[in-house]
C-alpha positions as CSV (number, residue, x, y, z in Angstrom):
1,X,96.5,95.6,118.4
2,X,99.3,97.3,120.5
3,X,98.2,99.0,123.7
4,X,100.8,101.9,124.0
5,X,100.7,104.4,126.9
6,X,103.2,106.5,125.2
7,X,102.8,107.9,121.4
8,X,104.8,106.7,118.7
9,X,106.8,109.6,117.2
10,X,107.2,109.2,113.4
11,X,108.9,111.1,110.6
12,X,107.6,111.7,107.1
13,X,110.8,112.6,104.9
14,X,110.0,114.7,102.1
15,X,113.3,115.3,99.8
16,X,114.9,114.2,96.6
17,X,117.3,111.3,95.9
18,X,120.4,111.8,93.8
19,X,118.4,111.3,90.7
20,X,120.2,108.2,88.7
21,X,123.0,107.7,91.4
22,X,122.3,104.9,94.0
23,X,125.4,105.1,95.9
24,X,124.6,109.1,96.3
25,X,121.1,108.5,97.2
26,X,121.7,106.2,100.0
27,X,124.2,108.3,101.5
28,X,121.5,111.0,101.5
29,X,119.2,108.7,103.1
30,X,121.3,107.6,105.7
31,X,122.2,111.1,106.6
32,X,118.6,111.8,106.7
33,X,117.8,108.8,109.1
34,X,120.3,110.1,111.7
35,X,118.6,113.4,111.6
36,X,115.1,112.0,112.3
37,X,116.2,109.9,114.8
38,X,118.1,112.6,116.3
39,X,114.6,114.1,116.6
40,X,113.5,111.2,118.3
41,X,111.8,109.3,115.4
42,X,110.9,105.7,116.1
43,X,109.3,105.2,112.6
44,X,110.9,107.0,109.6
45,X,109.2,106.9,105.9
46,X,110.7,108.0,102.6
47,X,108.8,108.2,99.2
48,X,107.8,106.0,96.5
49,X,111.2,105.1,93.9
50,X,113.8,107.0,96.0
51,X,116.5,105.1,95.2
52,X,117.4,105.7,92.6
53,X,114.6,108.2,91.8
54,X,111.0,108.5,90.1
55,X,111.8,109.0,86.7
56,X,109.2,111.4,85.8
57,X,108.9,112.8,82.2
58,X,110.9,110.2,80.6
59,X,109.6,107.7,78.1
60,X,112.6,105.4,78.0
61,X,112.3,106.0,74.0
62,X,109.2,104.1,74.0
63,X,105.9,104.1,72.0
64,X,103.6,101.8,70.8
65,X,105.5,100.0,67.6
66,X,109.3,101.2,68.3
67,X,112.0,101.8,70.9
68,X,114.7,104.3,70.4
69,X,118.9,103.1,71.1
70,X,118.9,106.4,73.2
71,X,115.6,105.4,75.3
72,X,118.0,102.2,75.7
73,X,120.7,103.8,77.0
74,X,118.7,105.9,79.5
75,X,117.1,102.5,80.7
76,X,120.5,101.1,80.9
77,X,121.7,103.8,83.6
78,X,118.5,103.8,85.2
79,X,118.7,100.0,85.5
80,X,122.5,100.1,86.7
81,X,121.6,102.3,89.6
82,X,118.4,100.2,90.8
83,X,118.8,98.1,94.0
84,X,119.2,94.2,94.4
85,X,117.9,92.7,97.8
86,X,120.5,92.0,99.4
87,X,123.2,94.1,98.3
88,X,126.1,97.0,99.5
89,X,123.1,99.4,99.3
90,X,120.7,97.5,101.5
91,X,123.4,96.3,103.9
92,X,124.7,100.4,104.1
93,X,121.1,101.2,105.1
94,X,120.7,98.3,107.5
95,X,123.7,99.4,109.1
96,X,122.2,102.8,110.1
97,X,119.2,101.5,110.9
98,X,120.9,99.3,113.4
99,X,122.8,102.1,114.9
100,X,119.7,104.5,115.2
101,X,117.1,101.8,116.3
102,X,114.2,103.2,114.4
103,X,111.9,101.5,112.1
104,X,112.3,102.5,108.7
105,X,110.7,102.0,105.1
106,X,111.4,103.2,101.9
107,X,110.7,103.4,98.0
108,X,113.2,101.7,96.3
109,X,113.4,100.6,92.2
110,X,114.6,96.8,92.9
111,X,116.1,94.6,90.5
112,X,115.0,90.9,90.0
113,X,117.8,88.8,91.4
114,X,115.9,85.4,91.1
115,X,115.2,85.0,87.6
116,X,116.8,87.1,84.6
117,X,117.9,90.1,86.5
118,X,116.2,92.0,83.6
119,X,113.1,93.2,85.1
120,X,112.6,96.0,87.6
121,X,109.9,96.6,90.2
122,X,108.6,99.5,92.4
123,X,109.0,98.3,95.9
124,X,109.0,99.3,99.6
125,X,111.3,97.8,102.1
126,X,110.8,97.4,105.6
127,X,113.6,97.5,108.2
128,X,113.4,96.6,112.2
129,X,115.3,98.5,114.6
130,X,117.8,95.6,114.3
131,X,118.7,96.6,110.9
132,X,117.4,93.2,109.7
133,X,114.7,93.7,106.3
134,X,111.4,92.3,107.7
135,X,109.8,92.3,104.5
136,X,108.7,94.3,101.1
137,X,106.1,95.1,99.1
138,X,106.1,95.1,95.2
139,X,103.7,97.5,93.5
140,X,100.7,95.3,92.1
141,X,99.9,97.7,89.3
142,X,102.1,100.2,87.9
143,X,100.3,103.4,86.6
144,X,100.3,104.0,82.8
145,X,103.8,104.4,81.6
146,X,104.9,103.1,84.2
147,X,104.0,99.9,83.0
148,X,106.6,99.8,80.4
149,X,109.6,100.0,83.5
150,X,108.4,98.0,85.9
151,X,107.0,94.9,86.6
152,X,104.1,93.7,88.7
153,X,104.3,92.4,92.1
154,X,101.8,89.9,93.1
155,X,100.0,88.7,96.2
156,X,102.8,87.4,98.5
157,X,104.1,90.8,99.3
158,X,100.8,92.4,100.5
159,X,103.1,93.2,103.9
160,X,101.5,94.4,107.1
161,X,104.0,93.6,109.9
162,X,103.6,93.1,113.6
163,X,105.7,95.9,115.6
164,X,106.3,97.0,119.0
165,X,104.9,100.1,117.1
166,X,101.8,98.8,116.3
167,X,101.2,96.9,112.7
168,X,103.0,98.4,109.9
169,X,101.8,98.3,106.2
170,X,100.7,100.1,103.2
171,X,100.6,100.7,99.5
172,X,102.4,102.5,97.1
173,X,100.8,105.5,95.0
174,X,97.6,104.6,93.1
175,X,97.5,101.1,94.3
176,X,95.6,102.9,97.3
177,X,93.0,103.8,94.7
178,X,92.3,99.9,94.6
179,X,89.8,99.4,96.8
180,X,90.6,95.5,97.3
181,X,93.9,95.8,97.8
182,X,93.2,98.5,100.6
183,X,90.9,95.7,102.1
184,X,93.7,93.1,102.3
185,X,95.3,95.9,104.2
186,X,92.6,96.7,106.7
187,X,92.1,92.8,107.3
188,X,95.4,92.3,108.5
189,X,94.7,95.3,111.0
190,X,97.0,97.7,109.7
191,X,97.3,100.4,112.3
192,X,100.1,102.6,110.8
193,X,99.3,102.7,106.9
194,X,102.3,104.0,104.7
195,X,101.4,105.3,101.3
196,X,104.5,106.4,99.6
197,X,103.7,108.3,96.3
198,X,104.5,110.4,93.3
199,X,101.2,112.0,93.1
200,X,101.4,115.8,93.7
201,X,97.8,116.7,93.3
202,X,95.4,118.6,95.8
203,X,93.1,115.5,95.1
204,X,95.6,113.2,96.6
205,X,95.1,114.8,100.4
206,X,91.1,113.4,99.9
207,X,92.5,109.9,99.4
208,X,94.6,110.0,102.0
209,X,91.9,111.2,104.4
210,X,89.5,108.7,103.2
211,X,92.0,106.0,103.6
212,X,92.5,106.9,107.3
213,X,88.5,106.9,107.8
214,X,88.2,104.0,106.0
215,X,90.6,102.0,107.8
216,X,90.5,103.8,111.3
217,X,94.6,104.1,111.1
218,X,96.9,106.4,110.7
219,X,97.9,107.2,107.5
220,X,101.5,108.6,106.5
221,X,101.8,110.0,102.9
222,X,105.5,110.7,101.7
223,X,106.3,112.5,98.3
224,X,109.4,113.8,96.9
225,X,110.0,117.3,96.2
226,X,112.2,117.4,92.8
227,X,113.5,120.5,90.9
228,X,114.4,120.1,86.8
229,X,118.0,120.9,88.0
230,X,118.4,117.9,90.1
231,X,118.3,115.5,86.8
232,X,121.7,114.7,85.8
233,X,123.5,117.1,83.5
234,X,123.5,114.5,80.6
235,X,119.5,114.5,80.7
236,X,118.8,118.2,81.8
237,X,118.6,119.2,78.2
238,X,116.8,116.2,76.9
239,X,113.7,117.4,74.9
240,X,111.4,115.2,76.9
241,X,112.4,117.5,80.1
242,X,113.1,120.6,78.4
243,X,109.5,121.9,78.8
244,X,108.9,120.5,82.0
245,X,108.3,123.2,84.8
246,X,111.2,123.8,87.0
247,X,109.4,122.1,90.2
248,X,108.6,118.8,88.8
249,X,106.9,117.2,92.1
250,X,106.1,120.0,94.5
251,X,105.6,116.8,97.4
252,X,102.5,117.0,99.7
253,X,103.6,114.7,102.5
254,X,100.8,114.2,105.1
255,X,100.0,112.7,108.4
256,X,96.3,111.9,109.0
257,X,94.6,110.8,112.1
258,X,92.2,107.9,112.3
259,X,89.1,109.7,111.9
260,X,90.7,111.6,109.0
261,X,92.0,114.8,110.9
262,X,95.3,116.3,109.3
263,X,98.1,116.2,112.1
264,X,101.0,117.5,110.0
265,X,101.3,118.6,106.7
266,X,100.4,118.8,103.8
267,X,104.0,120.0,102.9
268,X,105.0,121.5,99.5
269,X,107.6,123.2,97.7
270,X,110.2,122.1,99.8
271,X,112.6,119.4,101.1
272,X,111.9,118.8,104.9
273,X,110.7,116.3,107.2
274,X,107.2,115.8,109.0
275,X,107.2,114.8,112.6
276,X,104.0,113.6,114.6
277,X,103.3,111.6,118.1
278,X,100.7,109.3,117.7
279,X,98.2,108.3,120.2
280,X,98.0,104.8,119.1
281,X,94.6,104.2,121.2
282,X,93.0,106.8,119.4
283,X,92.6,103.9,116.9
284,X,90.4,101.8,119.5
285,X,88.4,105.0,119.9
286,X,87.9,105.6,116.1
287,X,86.5,102.1,115.9
288,X,83.6,102.3,117.9
289,X,81.4,103.4,115.1
290,X,83.2,102.0,112.2
291,X,85.4,98.8,111.5
292,X,85.5,98.0,108.0
293,X,86.5,94.0,108.7
294,X,84.9,94.1,111.9
295,X,81.5,95.1,113.0
296,X,80.7,97.3,109.9
297,X,81.9,94.3,107.5
298,X,78.6,92.0,105.9
299,X,80.4,88.6,105.4
300,X,77.1,87.2,104.4
301,X,77.0,89.6,101.5
302,X,80.4,90.4,100.7
303,X,83.6,88.6,101.0
304,X,87.1,89.0,99.7
305,X,89.5,86.2,98.5
306,X,93.3,87.2,98.3
307,X,95.6,85.1,96.6
308,X,99.0,85.5,98.5
309,X,100.8,83.1,96.7
310,X,103.8,84.0,94.6
311,X,103.3,83.9,91.0
312,X,106.7,82.6,89.7
313,X,107.7,82.0,86.1
314,X,109.5,79.2,86.4
315,X,108.8,76.6,88.7
316,X,111.0,73.4,89.6
317,X,109.5,70.0,90.2
318,X,111.3,67.6,92.1
319,X,111.4,63.7,91.9
320,X,109.2,63.5,94.8
321,X,106.4,65.4,93.1
322,X,106.6,63.1,90.0
């Protein structure tokens, strides 16, 4: 646990990408990182699926038993604007992070570059202040119809990073409803718990406060603010989108203390940045009466086993293994 005398200044960015446009979205992210750094932020968080966007309202022409050519075309555009790791997009982010010296996390749609290249993952990328990618987390279980467009991550990316600010990690959207996934984060000592999401409901706030109390950690919830007119012109008249409300996602970004107190937010109905100065020693004080993986655990009754091996679809054997 980091023992810091000075507070950690965090920035939670509630904004929208340039939907379905990777290059323009990266440019917007870079601009917002500069803005947060000018406001002395040390950790900057962006929402789930920020590059190239969360495709709310779209089915990509998929229903049980059939797919449409038009849906495949929309999928192609989404795939074309997803992010390879590494790539010019990740390098552009690295350069800005290196210039500003912030710790940085962002939700992206990641293209599989290891095997076929055809699968997309909902991923969070973590950057260190030197601009290096420190790690990533792939969403373990896409929710509902997300399962049609994103693959599933595995235990190898249940990432918590030890940094000069504290231990940084977290889960994406409804992964935060998975008690055992949360327990895996707590077991690694997470102190700055990042929860990028697409959930705009009032009930999401209760989840954020519960996690803060349960994990005795700071929780940074981060969502997009998106209106229908932000969709590309070619999609704005799509039948699946015409009946959506003008505000497609109202936000709800929030920053919570280790005892569940709302420090900043929740922020609704606008693009803006939440800032907070976090006293990391609050974590120690909060754990005096509750430490879910410490004195409040009962390992004689309950134990969690985590498989952190990569689940590879193809595994090559060498002669030495024969």
